[in-house]
Steps between C-alpha positions, in 0.01 A plus 500: 500500500424817696671495836417688816812670635532547876715743696653323801685708762823358640649514848876496551648604833743388771307667782208351698335835568526607136365162389189543717458860383512395133243228560265745669533750214452242223215320674276800434488454122606148395502136607767354269854593603847369419732468798870501410727302730879485470726294726821662370617189310370614162416871497757757620268611780320319783139563597296420806553132577239267356415377851375853578277523193121508537201650320126554556288186463296652217805565283606311190870503583768434237828410670805587287797321656842628397719216624778288352375208712123536529448148639655624826182704548252237383357417844432869569339549158268206559397645836438843347302343214515787249271498200806497274868429570750634245851353490795608284603290203861591582497338846777254586274197521247302299164670550281218367472310832409820681238589241349155547485545878339842467241372255413210732438760773263695275744789441527638147855497363691777330836539328694830492740572213787743536577715192783269390288184508358383167158332540590210271781398735260439788211343308459203739433747780262709287309188398434426866413836655183710507670839475817646348636827637707704255743692716606827340644708782782479752465201728417580860469877442181696433512803275738372232416579134314246288685309230221501241703272272389221732157519332655295218471197728121520517417344158766233554336397827148523350603263220618245757191516720219732380288470815783600733463805722788737420612770740731801468719627781732799481465871439129516415355850542266745327747563217517139381218297658272525194774372270565209734128423532457496120786250459274199580579495871264394781650644819701820546671514837557857616737591783635850561245680281239398759698447821688831479195707412333720762168370363548134398127436452477783247808381311360147491174623346689717249708201392187287460339775289816535289519133403136509389571771241519415131684677221858606445737447789729804525 
């Protein structure tokens, strides 16, 4: 099966003004965006509070919630109504009831796996969700290097649920994005390579062009 790979910019900030500025910059060239939210209970850093999160109505917003107790934010998530809500397999609570509630509200469900989490150990979650996010960077921090060994999880997840949308988050840039794209992935989330560029629209287009290339990946 030939898959179409998409580059999805990410937003991670603890500042309202910076959050708005990132939205305005990204809105020029894409409509699907991942918004990273951390409440400080799971990741070592804390972002803008989820109650202050918003996005343009025409966006397809993926909400990546880094929380040990995501159910504490369920009411806010339902009000925000993202296209996709990604929760961490390593959270301190059973995620199945929350996935059910999100699905009933018409919100696609996603599961994020930290590098130490083996897909087979969370199969009941994978069986239920629409998306699995392979996390390969440093949680809560943009600009960390990619752990490309995490690509070994992709065929394991594909064997469990072939139709699943699989995303990559962590360290994607021009030096490795083609290798990641050719590893049978669907979504490549890109943070600092876009957000820290003086010309994010140009970098976005260059990344899209890079993943479309065939041949040897150097």
